[in-house]
N, C-alpha and C positions, 0 to 999 in steps of 0.2 A: 380199690375200693368199686372194682367195673361189675355189672350184671353177670358178667360170666361166670366171674369168682363164686356173686351170691349163690348163683345157682347150682355148682357144684356143691358148693357148703350144705343144701337143703336134699341132695343127693346122699352124701356122705353121711350126713350124723352120724343115722341110727349104726350103720357100720361100725362106727368109731368108739362106740360102747363099746363093744365084745373083744375089744383086742388092748391089754396091756399097756401103758405109758412106756417110753424107750428113753431111760433118762440120760441125761447127757450134761455135764458143766456148762452156765452159758457163758457165752467170750464173747464180748464186742469186738475184739480186735477178731478172733476168726470171721463173725459176720460182717465185717468191713471186706475182708480178707475174701471171702465168697463174694462179696455185692464186686468188688474191681473187679473179678475174673468176667461177669456178666454182659449185657448188649445196654450199654445207660442207660438211662431214662429218669425223668423227673423225680421223681420217687426214691430212685437212689441216688441224686444225687443230694435229696433232703438227706437223707440217711447217712451217706459219708459226712454230712454238714453238722448232723448232729451229734456225730460220733464225734466228732472236734475233728474230723479228717484238714489237712491242709493239698491248693495245689489240685484240687478237684476238677477233672477235663468238666468242661461245658458248651463242646464245639455240638454235641447235641440239641443243643438248647439254639444255634443260632438260626435256625428256620425252623417254625412253625406253624402248622397245617393243619387245618380240621377244621367241622361244621358244630363243633359243642362251642359251648363257654368253659366247659371243664378243660379243653386242651390247652386253652393260653391260662386259666386260672393256674394250672398246675404248672407251665414253667415260670409262671410270675411267680410262684413260691418258692420254684430251685434254684433261680436267681438273685431273689434277695435272701435265700439261708447263705450266698458265697458272696451277697453287696455286690451282686450286680446289678445294673442298672435297669430292668425291662422295656422301660420307655425306651433306650437305644440300644441296646445290645444286639437284637437280633435284625432282621431285614425289614421288621417293622415297628409299630407303636407296640406292644402286648400289651399294655395297660390299656391306649387307645380303643386296640382293637376287640379287648373284655368287654367295655362299656356299650360295642356298637350293641353286645346281647343284652342290653339293657331294653326290657320292651311292658310294659303291662302294668309297670309298677314293682318289676320282680326281673332274675337275670336268668336269662337262657330261655329253657321252653313252659309257659304256666303250667305246663302237664308235673313238673317234675322241681324236687324239693331240693336233689344232690346238686345241679350246680348253683343254687344260689349260699349252700354251703360255704362250698370250696372257692367262687367268684366274693362273699365275704370275708374272709383268710386272705384270700390273694391280694384284697386290697387294701385288705390291714398292711397285709406284711410291707409295703410303699408308702402308708401314713396315709391312708386314705379314708381308713372307717368312717370318716362322716361324711363322706360322699353323697349325692344323690343316690347312686345306684347301689352304696353298702346299707344304708339307711334303708332302699327297697328291698332290698334282700333280707335284710335281719328282720324286718313287717312282716313279711311273707313266711317267714319261716315261722317268727313265733303264733302268724293267723293259721299256721294250719298242723300243729302239733293234735296231735290221738288222744282219747281221751284218756286209754292206759300212760300216757306222759311220753310215749314216745316217737319216734317221725322215721317216717320210709322213705324207700328212693321215691318216688313216686306223689304228691297228691292224693290222700285219699290211700293210700297204700297201706299195706300192715306195717307196725313198727318191727323195727330189726333192729339191733343192740351196733351195728355198726353205721347207720345214719344216726344213729343217738346219737352215737357216741360222739360224731362230726358237729350234728346240727348245738350240741351243748360245747363244744370245744369253738363254736360260730361264736356261737351267740355270748359266751363268755367274753370271748376277745372283743365283740364289740362293746359292750360296757357293762352286758347283764351281770347283775352279780353272784356269785354262787348260793347266796341264800334265797334270792328270787325264789319263787313258789313254782315256777315253770323250770328253773333248772336240777330243782329236788324235787320232784316229783319227776323229771325224765330220769334220773339219778335213781329212783326207783325203781323206773321202770328196769334198769342196767339191770340191777341186783337180783329180778326176777327170772334171769337168764343165767345167774351164778350157781354152778352145778357142786358136786358134794366133790370131786376134783380141784375145788377151787376156780376154773377156768371159766369161761365164758363161751355161749354155745351162739348163735346166730341169732336164734328166737328164744324165749323160754321153750324147753323141754327139749332144746338138739344139743345133740355134746359140745363139748370145747372143742376151739380150735385155734391157734394162732393166732387167724388174721383178729377173728372176735377180741382175743386174749390182746393184742397189739393196739385197737384201736378203744379198748375201753380204758386199759391204761394209759395211754394219751389225755381221754377226758377224765378220767382221777387225779393224775397231777397237773390239769387245766382246771379243776374245780380247787384245788389245795388240800388235796387228800395225797394218801398213801397207799398203793398197792397193798401192805402188809395190815393196814386198817382192815381190807375188805376177806377178813379171814372166814375161813369155811371147813370144818370138819381137818382144821391145822394147815389146807392148803391156799392161795389166793391166784390168784391171776400170774402175777409176774411166776411166779414158781409153777403156776402151769407150763406157761408159755418155753419155759426155761429146759424142758424134759422134749420137747419140740425139737430142740436143737441138732442137728447131725456133728458129726467129725468133720465136717470139708466146714462148717462153720453157719449152712444154712438153717433154714427152719422149716418143716415140713410144715403141713396146713393142719393133716392131723397127725394119728403117730404111723409111723410109715408098715406098709400091705395092709394097711382096712381099705384101700383101694386103688382099680388100675390110676385113678383121676387123679392121686395126691400130687403133690408141686410143692415145691420152695418157693411161691409167689410171691410168698408172705413177709421175706426176710427185711425187704424194704424197711416196712411198718415192725417191723421186731424191734429191730437195730432201732427205731428211732424210738420205741416203749424202752427198749433195753437203756437205753440214755436215758432214760429221767425224761424226757423231751416233750411237746404233745407242739399244735400248728400256732402258728405259723411256726417253723424250725427257727430260720431269724426273718429279720426285716433290713430293707436296703435302708441303709445312712451317708450318705453322703457327706464328705470329710466331713469334720465339726468344723463350724462357725459357716460349711457352706449352703447356698442358696441359688434358686433358679432365678434367674434375670434373664426378661424377654426385653428386648428395646424396640421400639415401631417406631422408625423415622417416618419421615414424612411419605415418600416411592416405597418403600423396602421396608423391611427387619433387619435391625442393625446387628442383632445378636439373640440366641438362642442358648442361654450357658449357663452351668454351675460355676459360680463364685465363691472365694471364701472373703467376708466382708462382715464390719460389724454394724454397719447403720446403712439404709435406704439412700444414702449419698455416696459411702464407701463404693460401696457393690457398682458407680458407675465408674468408679477412678478402677478398680479393681478389674473390673468385667471388660475394661479395655486391652490388658494382656491375652484375655484370653479371644475376644473377635475384633482385637485390631482397629481399635476406632479411636479416632484423634475427640476431645475433648475439653473443655473452656469451663470451668468452677470461678465467680470470682464472687472477693467480701464485700457485700452493701452493709449499709447498714445496721440491717439486719439478720442479716449473717450469708453462711458462702451458699453461693447459686448457681445451678446448673443454667448457662445462658448459651453453651452448643455441644453437640455433640454433630460427629460429622462434617456436616456441611449446613445442619438446621442450624439455623442460631435463632433464638428468641427476637423478636420484633411485634411493640404492639399487643396484641393480648394473645399472640400466640406464641408461644415454648413447651417448656418442658415441665411435663406435667406425672405423678408418679400413682401406681394404686399398689395395693399390697395383698395379696389375698383377692383381689376386682376390689378393694373399698377403698375409697381414697383417707387414708390418716386425718387426724383432725391437728396433725403437728408438722414443722420442717422435715425431709428430709433427713440432716443433718440430725436429728432427733430423735427418730423414729431408732430406735434398738430392735434389729433383727430377732425373730423366734424362732426354732425350729420348726421346720416344715413352709415355713413361709415361700410366696415368691412376689418376685418382683417385676412389675410392668413399668416400664417407663415409656408415655409417647412424646411426639409434638405436635399440638394441637390447641386444640383452646378450652376451655375451663367446663364444666359440665358436660365431657363428651362421657360415654357409656361403654363397657368393655363388650367386646362382641367376640362367641361363638359358633365354630363348625363345627357339629357332630355328623357321623357316617351311620346307618346298621349294618353297612360292613365295609371294612377297609381291602379286602383282598374278594375279588368276582373272576368271574368267566369278560370274554366279551359281548360284547351286546348283554351283558345281564347289568340289570337298573341297581344304582344304587341310588339309597335315598338319605337326602343331606338336609339336615336341619338347622336353622341360623338362629343364635338366639342373643338377646341382650343383655345384662344385667343391672337393674336396676337400683341395687345397694340391699334388697333384701332376699331375691328371689332374681333366675332367668325367666325370661318370658320373649315368648316368638318373637321374632324380627323383621316385618313383614316384607316385602318387596324386596331383600339384600340380594346384592349387587354380589358374586359369587365367581370370583377367580377362577379358572382354571385351561391349563394349556394356552397361554395367553390370550384366550378372550374371557368374556365374560357374561357368564346366566344368571338371570332373576327370581330368587324364589316367590312362591307364592303370595297371597297373603298372609297366611298362618305361616310364613318362612320353610316353608317347604320347598325340597327342586329334588325331582330324580332324575340323575345324570345318566345315563347310556355311552358307554365307550367300549366304540368296535375296535382300536388295535391295542393290541399289545403292550404295556409298557408300564412305568411309575411315573401319576401325576401326583404334582403336586397343589390343596385346592386350600384356596382362604375366601372371607369376606372383607372388604376393600368399600366403604361406606362413609361419607361424607358425616360427620358429627357422631361417630364413632371409633374406637380404637380397633385397629384391625387385628384380627382373629390369628391364635398360633394359629400354623399352618398342617392342616391333614395332609397323610400323604398314602395314595389307594397304589395298590398294584391290580395292576389287568391281563388274566392271564397265567400261564405258567413260563416265568422267565426270570436269567438271570440279567438283564440287563440293567443300566446303571442311567440315571438320567443324575445327570453330572451340572449344576450350575455354580458360576464362579462370578460374582459380583468385584465389582473396583470402586474405592473410592479412592477420591484423585486430592490431594491437596493444591489449590491455587492462590494461598497466601503467600505474602511474605515480602522485602522491599531489600535494595542492595542496591548503596548508594545514588539512592532517590528514583534506582529507577524499577518497576514492576517486574515479577516473576509470574508467568501465570502458564500453565499447564492444564490443556481438556485432551480427554479419550473419550473416542469413542469406537464402538457403541459403549453403556454404561455395563450392560450385564451378557456376559455369556454363556449359553446352556448349549452345550457339547452333547445333547440328543442322546440317543440309546446306543449304549457300545457294550457289549462281550466283553469276556477277557482275552487278551491277543487283539483287539482293537481299538483302532485311535482317530481322533476327529482336528480338524486345525481351523483356524478361524481367525481372519484378519481383524487388528483396531491400528486406529487411525493414532497418530497422536498431534499434538497442534501445541504448538509455542506463541500463546496467545499475549505475553508480554512483551518489554520493550531490551529484553537483556539475551543470549544467545546462552540457551542450556546445557547441561547434561543428565538426561534421563536413564534412571537406574529402575528393578523391580523387583519387587521379593512376593513372597507367596505365603498366606498361611492357610490354616484348615487340616479336614482330611488328609490323612499321609497319602492318599490315592494323588493329590495334587503336590505334595512337597518332594516325589520322587517321579513324577511322571509327568510334570506341565513344561517346558520347551518356548523359549522366546525364538523367534530365527533360527529351531532346527538345533539352538544350545542351551542345556541347563539356563534356568531364569536370574541366576545370582550372577551369571557371566553377563548379561545385556547391561548393555553402555549404550546411548545414543547421543550424539552431539545433533543440536536443532538449535540455527539462527530462529532471531525472532521474525517472525511469522511464519516459518517453515513448519510444513506438516511433513511427516514421515510414517511410513505405514510399516508393521511388523506382525509377523504370522505368530500365533498363538496355539499350538498344539499340545494336545494331554494324549497319552497312551497309556492302555489299563494293561500290565501286565498278562502275560500268557495263563501265570499259576496265581493271578488275583481270585481271594475267596469271599469279599467280602461283596453285599447285594444292597440296594436300594439309593436312596439318596443323597448325597455324595454332597458336600458343599466345603466352600472354601473363598479365598478374595484374593484377587491377583491388586497388590501398589502397585501402581506405578510413580515415582517421586522424579524429584526433577534439584539440579541446584546452580547456580548463573556459573556460566563456563571462566 
């Protein structure tokens, strides 16, 4: 639905009237065969998913770049169509990136509408149709409906069928009833562009084309109607679109021979319509009963993963397998109590508290039954702390280009500016202004995590900033140490320093090594071992003293210190990009 295609439509519409249509039996299977032979893109991915294909290639979606909201919206819709998480699939969080285009209570350019249609649909495909950004896009679309009932590509532009169909699909997806006056008026506009051949023109009075047919057919299905009900002289949009399918399965834009500009770029849209589908073609759905868990400890994020669980307490138990932390739940007179995660134990008025969708539920965690789409945040702190969040106007910039960060907190109802928020960046702290804003300029190419850490507020989720054109990795590795245990009246004590390893920026084929010091601070001799969890890069590339980590074994007498070299090698053929995280766990038993 780009401008170029639409411009071609306007140039060729009159010519298409003078030639007879080429009739061919429409075939979804042939369309699929044609699409598979083309250079893959987001639209083709959606079309193949709509046609029921499996094992669909997604390699073209691992790295998306662009300056438009629609660049990321298309990628999100395509990944959701094949049930891949757009927040974690590619080199950056595509959902977070799309949200950076939220400005002036709309998405993308304030002069355009098309980016609002597709942003709204993309957010809906990942369960965020009620988010601030989606709600703003919905309102912006409604506020800019033309008097003829249609919408154009741009604000104040003439209505066209392609963009009107997309607006209808987006608004119905956002919860506007098909019987609402805004929708019925828009549907009536589409009917004014239907020709005697049953097909739809780009605008009323223009010749029918397969692209306009396809978009309107998808809108027809979205409002609960069928193309057959749009009968005109014994024809309808579907029957007309079918006449434009070639023997190779592709769909001509207009009848062959009508113009030198004719092509089969509409095939992906036609395949979706032929499959009786609309947009989003599919929705990202974590495994049944799976919910987003984030655990914010006293000094670091301990877990950020999707976990299968039934209650807000059970998600902590089940999350230990995904994030490899220890925990203690005790039975008290009032029920189960989360007393400790990792080394953070409840003491006095400080302990473990939880939010669901940033709100503190009025029941205990063991009694809170999780519902679809909910996010659980556990934090170590005091009662009354507010959740914080950090947003950016861009996640991918060039070196020395300013990124505008915004710090906010949730007061139980709304997100409000967080004045003077300390923002952690690259091992240092920057402070936002009184309105929660911080302009950040980064001179060196690389991948940089940033987050808010402020007394009295829950640590924010981490944003990942990508600066410059790079395939470098910023690889963090945390270490969780178990120092508890009693053997024959003697204590087992093991400390490891430093508590955080950052292997820096590594390209494929490069490696880095750092030393850690293990100290036996107990009173008995120990045998220490190691384990690694997290990204596969660590599982295959991490070594201790030049040997695989699983082979590490070191005897430490009471009071003895030993140094170990921890190295990471990135394979030369490694294709991943972005921040990779894992955990290195040193353990010890009495000798």
